[in-house]
C-alpha atoms as one frame of an Amber mdcrd trajectory, in Angstrom:
protein
  80.900-192.247 224.133  83.305-195.063 225.026  85.344-196.190 228.036  88.335
-194.073 226.999  86.144-190.947 226.725  84.733-191.630 230.170  88.165-192.092
 231.751  89.488-188.953 230.069  86.565-186.592 230.677  84.756-187.889 233.796
  87.410-188.668 236.432  84.842-189.888 238.975  84.328-192.892 236.676  87.962
-194.014 236.491  86.978-197.524 237.678  84.548-198.149 234.809  85.568-201.216
 232.799  82.647-201.596 230.369  79.866-199.560 228.821  76.637-200.565 227.082
  74.348-198.175 225.236  70.591-198.251 225.922  68.482-197.919 222.770  65.032
-198.262 224.357  62.612-195.335 224.516  61.904-192.144 222.593  64.222-189.755
 224.453  66.777-187.776 222.436  69.286-188.350 225.249  71.983-190.948 224.738
  71.904-193.439 227.620  74.568-195.865 228.785  74.924-198.574 231.419  78.317
-198.442 233.149  80.050-201.436 234.736  82.888-201.707 237.229  85.319-204.628
 237.472  83.939-207.999 236.411  80.407-207.260 237.593  77.575-208.297 235.284
  75.287-205.756 236.914  75.629-202.069 236.006  76.602-199.655 238.745  75.565
-196.429 237.001  73.424-194.960 234.247  74.992-192.140 232.215  72.724-189.814
 230.229  74.225-187.354 227.765  72.640-184.465 225.848  73.833-181.649 223.603
  75.338-178.659 225.398  72.490-176.469 224.139  70.188-178.414 226.500  72.361
-177.865 229.560  69.980-175.567 231.460  67.023-177.919 231.043  69.153-180.947
 231.936  70.638-179.272 234.989  67.097-178.528 236.176  66.110-182.151 235.530
  69.111-183.376 237.545  68.310-181.037 240.437  64.701-182.239 240.348  65.771
-185.888 240.588  67.844-184.851 243.612  64.779-183.328 245.275  62.580-186.338
 244.515  65.242-188.760 245.783  65.630-186.749 248.990  61.870-187.072 249.587
  62.368-190.809 249.990  60.872-191.763 246.622  62.245-194.953 245.125  64.251
-193.646 242.181  67.786-193.299 240.832  70.244-191.646 243.207  71.856-188.669
 241.410  75.668-188.800 241.582  77.069-186.060 239.346  76.265-183.505 236.655
  78.800-181.947 234.330  79.831-180.910 230.837  82.423-182.091 228.319  82.862
-179.149 225.988  85.232-181.002 223.645  82.428-183.523 222.981  79.709-180.818
 223.003  77.730-182.631 225.678  76.385-182.285 229.182  75.818-185.377 231.270
  74.130-186.674 234.377  75.322-189.706 236.280  72.733-191.728 238.203  72.999
-194.804 240.408  71.611-197.870 238.643  68.352-199.162 240.145  68.063-202.945
 240.096  64.841-203.994 238.412  63.130-204.920 235.172  60.941-202.868 232.870
  57.389-203.082 234.204  56.000-203.581 230.706  58.098-206.723 230.313  57.251
-208.429 233.599  53.814-207.344 234.868  51.883-209.832 232.751  53.840-212.725
 234.284  52.663-211.797 237.792  49.371-212.620 239.486  46.555-210.072 239.342
  47.031-209.447 243.051  50.748-208.756 242.622  50.038-206.416 239.719  47.519
-204.537 241.851  49.938-204.226 244.779  52.722-202.923 242.525  50.305-200.389
 241.058  49.178-199.381 244.540  52.742-198.670 245.661  53.431-196.795 242.416
  50.380-194.636 243.147  51.570-193.890 246.689  55.023-192.950 245.402  53.497
-190.696 242.748  51.462-188.946 245.448  54.705-188.090 247.273  56.285-186.735
 244.076  53.269-184.519 243.546  54.016-182.648 246.767  56.692-180.632 244.927
  55.246-177.170 244.126  55.749-175.508 240.749  58.272-172.652 240.519  56.905
-169.239 241.442  55.824-166.848 238.721  54.299-169.321 236.275  51.000-168.547
 234.557  48.062-170.431 236.103  47.834-174.051 235.014  44.482-173.684 233.242
  45.807-170.799 231.133  48.898-172.742 230.066  47.043-175.973 229.358  44.227
-174.363 227.380  46.708-172.444 225.216  48.593-175.680 224.590  45.363-177.449
 223.626  44.410-174.755 221.128  47.820-174.989 219.473  47.719-178.792 219.408
  44.196-178.952 218.033  45.133-176.580 215.207  48.113-178.798 214.354  45.806
-181.829 214.302  43.328-180.067 211.986  46.182-179.524 209.532  47.789-182.978
 209.771  45.654-184.782 207.185  44.171-187.384 209.562  40.652-186.948 210.966
  38.943-188.998 213.653  35.277-189.829 213.171  34.745-189.208 216.897  36.276
-185.727 216.744  33.021-183.893 217.442  32.309-185.900 220.608  35.863-185.368
 221.867  35.772-181.617 221.240  32.345-181.355 222.888  33.587-183.065 226.067
  36.698-180.881 226.185  34.796-177.621 225.765  32.253-178.590 228.416  34.901
-179.530 231.002  37.775-177.089 230.428  36.534-174.876 233.323  37.362-177.735
 235.730  41.059-176.855 235.371  40.635-173.452 237.025  42.065-173.384 240.512
  43.794-176.740 240.222  47.121-177.021 242.119  50.380-176.450 240.261  52.754
-179.274 241.154  55.486-181.452 239.720  54.444-183.783 236.898  56.610-186.757
 235.921  54.610-186.668 232.669  55.635-190.183 231.585  54.552-192.316 234.532
  53.710-195.770 233.149  55.136-199.326 233.353  57.935-198.744 230.817  59.442
-196.184 233.208  58.776-198.218 236.357  61.034-200.983 237.638  60.022-204.259
 239.262  62.370-206.467 241.286  61.542-209.728 243.063  57.867-209.284 242.125
  57.709-205.909 243.894  57.811-202.241 242.929  61.439-201.038 242.756  61.229
-197.442 241.537  60.563-194.853 238.846  63.059-193.607 236.257  63.282-191.241
 233.277  62.316-187.667 234.145  63.064-186.450 230.634  59.527-185.137 230.038
  58.905-183.608 233.478  56.599-180.617 233.685  54.512-178.576 236.136  50.751
-178.386 236.529  47.743-180.315 237.796  49.037-183.562 239.359  45.992-185.425
 237.990  47.428-184.846 234.522  50.024-187.536 235.321  47.300-190.182 235.089
  46.613-189.822 231.383  49.338-192.409 230.642  47.147-194.880 232.531  44.564
-194.510 229.760  46.988-194.870 226.864  49.677-197.250 228.112  49.272-198.712
 231.608  45.734-199.979 231.047  46.941-201.886 227.958  49.779-203.520 229.922
  47.831-204.338 233.107  44.351-203.368 234.265  45.023-204.560 237.862  48.141
-202.368 237.982  46.158-199.379 236.661  43.393-199.832 239.220  46.023-200.231
 241.925  47.798-197.020 240.920  44.581-195.005 241.260  43.493-196.713 244.478
  46.950-196.370 246.021  47.191-192.696 245.137  43.870-191.899 246.825  44.005
-194.463 249.617  41.009-196.236 248.085  38.755-193.161 248.164  38.723-191.776
 244.623  36.950-188.390 244.404  34.388-187.844 241.641  36.246-184.703 240.558
  39.290-186.837 239.732  37.376-188.842 237.135  36.097-185.754 235.343  39.608
-184.304 235.132  41.085-187.698 234.239  38.663-187.946 231.317  39.338-184.326
 230.321  43.105-184.843 230.188  42.609-188.141 228.382  40.491-186.333 225.782
  42.932-183.415 225.466  45.789-185.731 224.536  43.928-187.492 221.699  44.726
-184.896 219.037  48.429-184.335 219.825  48.855-188.119 219.998  47.882-188.301
 216.322  50.228-185.493 215.244  53.123-186.741 217.415  52.840-190.205 215.876
  52.847-188.766 212.354  55.960-186.723 213.119  58.021-189.202 215.153  56.913
-192.769 214.335  54.565-192.564 211.320  54.889-196.307 210.768  53.030-196.783
 214.070  50.025-194.642 213.113  47.570-197.521 212.767  48.528-199.050 216.103
  48.242-195.645 217.773  44.834-195.040 216.217  43.766-198.428 217.571  44.983
-197.392 221.033  42.892-194.210 220.740  39.844-196.265 219.731  40.281-198.420
 222.840  40.354-195.270 224.994  37.222-193.957 223.294  35.471-197.282 223.869
  36.541-197.226 227.538  34.769-193.880 227.939  31.903-194.506 225.483  33.159
-191.594 223.373  33.403-189.541 226.582  29.837-190.063 227.637  31.369-191.626
 230.756  34.198-190.082 232.773  34.983-193.338 234.607  36.598-195.861 232.212
  34.840-199.197 231.780  37.865-201.150 233.069  37.942-199.473 236.497  36.430
-201.765 239.121  37.212-200.575 242.661
């Protein structure tokens, strides 16, 4: 995609003067920053995908619209369309001013990190008000079937964790907790790399590429694997902000369950997508296991209310 393609195929962007591709992240989408005039700040983000993904991408775009209309700090959706000659569909989003949370949180005070996490938690709570589409199988049925498939893939991947028995034992004991859980929107990638910070404050959430539906507590598993590594004060703030400082005991049991469930697919995903990062991912898993004393404790050691 270049400026000439944009001018030819997306008339709404006739004033674009420069384009810069974004290479960060694991999404299969191609992402571009678009500039108007002599501005050094982008005005838009353009995401493109293959036409075969159009239905999923249209749903993602509509979902961003719904979240934005709820007052959540996020990208304003501008347009969705297709360019058949390029075999792509695209979504155009307003650029949100801010920096990657992973890059800037550590430079802030612990109090600022906590406050940013607290606002992120409150915003996530609003997003979780969106109900799942009607007609879906119950969440616990879908998630258990997914676990069984993922665990089988792990058993055949050639890598075995010494703590496997303890993880499986915790999962089997706590799977019944998923029954009756609400079925709501899940961002499914809610962590500092997809959160923006501007002027030392929370600026918004981006990247809905992995969105899903199910238990809203499932959205917290990225705290265990990513956010906690970047900033413990932020992670505590996200949980406290979400619950208004009153964290229910049931949350911790489900948090630990979802954290345990993702251990095995994390190994297989790393082997398939970024095998060169296997050792660092295994180290991240070991940190999670230490936090929960091999799942003898549902509340992680780093959480101090």
